[in-house]
N, C-alpha and C positions, 0 to 999 in steps of 0.2 A: 773940286766940289761943284763949282759953278758950271763946268762943262757937263757934268752928269745931270744937273737940274735942267739945263737948257735942252739936253738930249731928250729928257722925259717930257718936257713941255712940247717940243716938236713932235714927238711920238704921239702924244695925246691929241694934238692939233690934226695930225694926219688921220688918226682914227676917226675923229669927229667929221672931218671932211669926207672920208670914205662912207660913213653912215649917211651923211647928207646926200651924197651922190647916189647911193643905193636907194634911198627913200624916194628921191626924185625919179629915178628909173622905174621903181615899182609903181609909183603914181601914174607915170606916163604910160606904162604897159597896161595898167588897169583901165585907163581912159580908152586906149586903143581896143582892148578886149571888149569893153562895154559898148563899143560902136557896132559890134557884130550882131546880127539878128538873133533874137531870143536870149541874149545874155545880159543879165543885170549884175552889177558889181557893187559890193559894199566892202570897203577896206578901212581898217583901223590900225594905225601904227602908233605905239606909245614908246617914246624914247626919253628916258629920264624924266617922266612926268609931263612931257610935251606931247600932245595928241595931234596926229595928222589923220584926217578923215576924208574919204572920197566915196561918193555914191553916184552911180550913173543915172539914177532916177531922182528927180527933185520932188519927192512926196514925203509927207510927215510919216506915213505908214511904212516907209522903206528906210532901212532894212527891217525885216521882221524880227521879232524877239526870238530868243533861243527856244522858248516854249513853242512858238508857232512853227519854227523850223523843225523841231523834233516831232511834231504832229503831222508834218507834211508827208506826202507820198509822191514819188518813191522816197524811201528813207535817205536822209542826208549822208554823204560820205565825209567823215571827220578825219582830218589829218593832223598829226602831231609831229614835233621835231624828229622823233625816233623813226618815223616813216621815211624821212629823207636822209638821216644820218647813216642808215645801213647801206645806202647807195654810195656813200663817200668812201667806205672802207674797202 
């Protein structure tokens, strides 16, 4: 019984470490992408109620609200998980 519990604890710890590593990678890639000319980045990650936020511009008005984005031209490209899941199959 104790071995099963220890296995589950280790499995959960590995999963958390993996999420932490992927979060750091995504933040680092966002930073690098934001250094390119003409690209502004606003990234929000929520993991179990903990928010990680990155923005490449230090202004109160950035990032724009969803309403401002929807009114912009050219129209925004919106991606959902299903847009990427079809590539995995």
